[in-house]
N, C-alpha and C positions, 0 to 999 in steps of 0.2 A: 593599479587598484581595479578590481572587477566592477564594472558598471552594470552588469546584468541584473535587472530588477529582482529576479528570483534569488539571486546570490545575496543581494542586499537585505532582502526580507528574511532569508535564512540566518543571516548574521544578526539581525534584530531579535529573531526568535531565540538564538543561542544566548544572547545577553539576557533576555527576559527569563530564560529558564534558570540561569545562574542566580539572578537577583531574587528569585522566588525561594532559594535555599540559603538559609543563614549558617548552615553547618557544613555543607559539602563543598569541597574544592572544585574549581572549575574543571579539572580533569575527570571529574566524576561523569560528565556528560559526553566526554569524547567518544565513547563507544556507542552512543545513541544518535550521533549526527549522521544523517543519511540524506541522499538526494535522489530524485527521480520523479516520474509522472505517477502520482498517487491513484490515478484512475485506470492506469493500464498495468496489469500485473495479475498473478494467479494466487489463489489461496492453496492450502494444503491438499484439499480434495481435487482440485484442478490439476495440481502438479502430479499427484498419484495417478490420475487418469490420463495425463498428457493431453488434456482437452479443456477448452474454455467453457464447455457444457458437459461437466463430468457425469459419467454413468458408471461404467465398470472400471475398478481400479486395476492398475497394472503391477503385478507382483514385483517385477524386476525394478520398477521405479520406486515403489513403496518402501522396499528394503533399503535402497540407497538413500532415500530421503530420511528415513528413520535414523540410520547410522550417522548421517551428516548432522542432523539436528542434535542428536545426542551428544556428539563431539563439541559442537558449537556451543551448546548450552552449558556443558562442563567448563569451558574456558570462560564464558561470560559470567558464570557464577563466581569464578575466581577473581574476576575483575571487580565485581561488586563487593567481594570480601575485602579487597584492598582499597575501597573507595576513600576512606578516611586517612590513608597513609600518603604523605606527600614527599617522603624522602626520595633521593635519587634512584635507589635500588628498587623501590616500589613502583616508582613511575616507569622505569625501564621494564619491569616485569609486566605492568599493565599494557604497555605497548606491544610487548611480545605475545601476551595472551590474546590481544585484540587481533593481531596479525594471524594467529593461529585460528581463531574463531572464524575469521573471514575465509581462510583457506579451507576450512571444514565444509563450508557451504558453497564453495566456488563452483564445483561441478553441478550442484543442484541449481544454483542460479543460472548456470549455462543451459541446462535442460529446459528450465522454465522460459528463458529468453527465446530459445529455439521454438518452443511451442507457440508463444505469443507471435513470433515472427511469421509463423505459418499462416495465421489470420490476416495479417497485414500485407503478406506477399501476394495474395490473390484477392479477387473480387467474386463474390457469390459463394453460397454454402457448399456447393458441390466441389468447386475448385479448391476451396479452403480445406475441405475434408481430405481431398486427394493429397494435397501438399502436406497435411498434418500426418497422414499415414506414411508418406515417404520419409519424413523427418523422424517419426517414431521408429522406423526401421533403423535409421542411423543411430539413434539413441540406444536401442537394444543391442546393436553390434558394439557400441562403445562401452556399454556397461557389461557386455559379455566378454570383454577383454581386447577388443580390437582398437588399441590406443591410437592407430593411425587415422581413425575416423574423427578424432577430436579436432583435428585442424579444420575439417569441413564444418563441424558444429560451431566451432569458434567464429568462423567466417559468417555463418548464418546469424549467430548472436550479435556479432559487431554490426552487422547491417541494421537490425532492428533497434539496437541500442543507439546508433547514430540517428535514427529517425524518430523514435518514441521514448527512449530511455525508460523501459519498464521498471516498475518497483514492486517486488513481491514482499508485502508486509510480514507475512507469517514466517518466512525464513530469515528475514533481516532481524527480527526481534523474537527469537524463539523462547526467551524467558517470559514473554507476554502471552504468546499464542500456542505454544507447544507444551503438551502434557497438562496435567492438572496442577494448578497452583492455588495457594490460599487467596481467598477474596478479602481484601482489607475493608470492604464495605459490608461484609457479613461476618464480622468477628473472626476473620481469618479462616472461615470454614472452606473446605475444599468442595465446591458445589458446581463446578463446571461453568461458572458465570463469570469468571475472571479473564476477561480480555482487556481492553483499555477501560480505564476508569473515567476518562474525560477527553473530549476532543474540542479544541478551541481554535477558531480560525476566521480568516477573511478571504474565502475562495474567489476566484475570478468569475465575473458575470459575462456571458456571451449569449446572444440570442441564438435559439436552436438553428434557425435558417443560416446563421454564420458559421457554425462549427465546421461543416464541410469545406466551405470556402477558405477557412483559416487553416485547418488541419487535415483535410482530405476526407473523402468518402469513407475510407477505412476506419478513421477514428470515430465517425459518427456510427458506422456499423457496429464497432466494438462496444460502444456505450449502450446501443439498443439491444445488443446480444447479451452482455453480462448483466444488465439491469432490466429484468423482465418487466413487462407492462409499462415500458417508458415510450415516450413519444419524440419523434424527431424534431417537433417544434419547440420542445422544452428548452429552457434556458440551461446553459452548461452547469450553473450553480446547483441545480436540482440533483445532478449526478454526484456532487460532493456530498450532499446530504445522504444519499444512498450508500456511498462508500463509508462514510463515518458510521452509519448505522450498522454496517456489517462488521466494523471493528470493535464496537462497544460491547462490554459485558452486560449482563441482565441488570446490574445496578449502576450502569454507567450513565453519563449525560453528555450532551454536546451543546455548545453554543456557537452559532455561526452567523455571520453578517451575510445577508442575501439581498438580491435584487428585490424591489418592492412588489415584483409579480410572483414572488414565491408561493403565494396562496391563491394564485389565479390560473385558470385554464390548464393547458397542457403542462406547464411547469408544476403546478400543484399536483396534477394527476401523476406525474413522474416522480415527484419528490415526497412531499408531505404526506399525500394519500397513501403511498406505498408503505411509508413508515407507520402511519396510523394503522393500516391493515395488519401489521406485524406487531401490534400492541405497544408501539411507542406512543408517548403522549407529550404534548406541548404543555409545559407548565409556566411558561412566560414568553411574551412576544412584544416587541415594540415595532409598530408598523408605521410606514411613511415617515422615517426619520431622515431629516436633511443632513447630509454629510457635512461635518464641521470643517473639512479641509478645503483645498482649492478646487476640487472636482465638483461640478454642478450635478449632483446625483442624489436621488432619494432611496434609501435603503430600508430594509427590515431586519431586525435582530431577532433570532429565534432560538429559544432554549428548549431542549427536548430531553 
């Protein structure tokens, strides 16, 4: 049995998701179970630009991304259409479609991993940009038909996946983030507001000064780079608030358990203040809540 705490929590989450539905079979969520570091990954604009600070999009990456997501979305739509069917033939078909949907985004995930790896492979902006440009040349050659380059790209991707396990939300769940979809919180209107409807979680707490010592300077640099106006002394939990905010639709909501310093100092400046500046609003909060379990900790519960 896997004793990894993250695996245990994922198992608990899986069971919770099933018990929330009275009508859908367990296999309905199979295609939605994923793992990885939710703070380390690229969005669609970053992938198109092959850059963690995107500016100009690259045509050769954008076309590949679009084609891959269209294919994956088609397969995943078929899975949803079979959600209520539990017969052996339908179950087998769902597994086949899931495999095809994963294969469709495989090379895009590869490209995204290689890009993230450029950041963690070097220290300092100049060295990281040089490495990114080198890897971009490899990607362009690969997409241009030089299949022999793929082995080198896979080696680069394997290295970063072993170290950080990047998770690229928007390619893993194209039915949520790609194209325009109806917003169930706005009478199914197509309003470009429909990303995630809700995020609920108990993210880890870790004092900002301990992030580098636990995960390395590169990890700290990544958080400070992708979350603008953040501070190195901020608690790690503030970055989970920022990530959740980037995934929510205009009508979405989040409810997260946080350290009781979430509204104080650099943690507040990095997390809640940045969300407030983006027009998020806190509609309910519980401060200085004593944790009912064995851990001697005081937390805050914030609903935005």
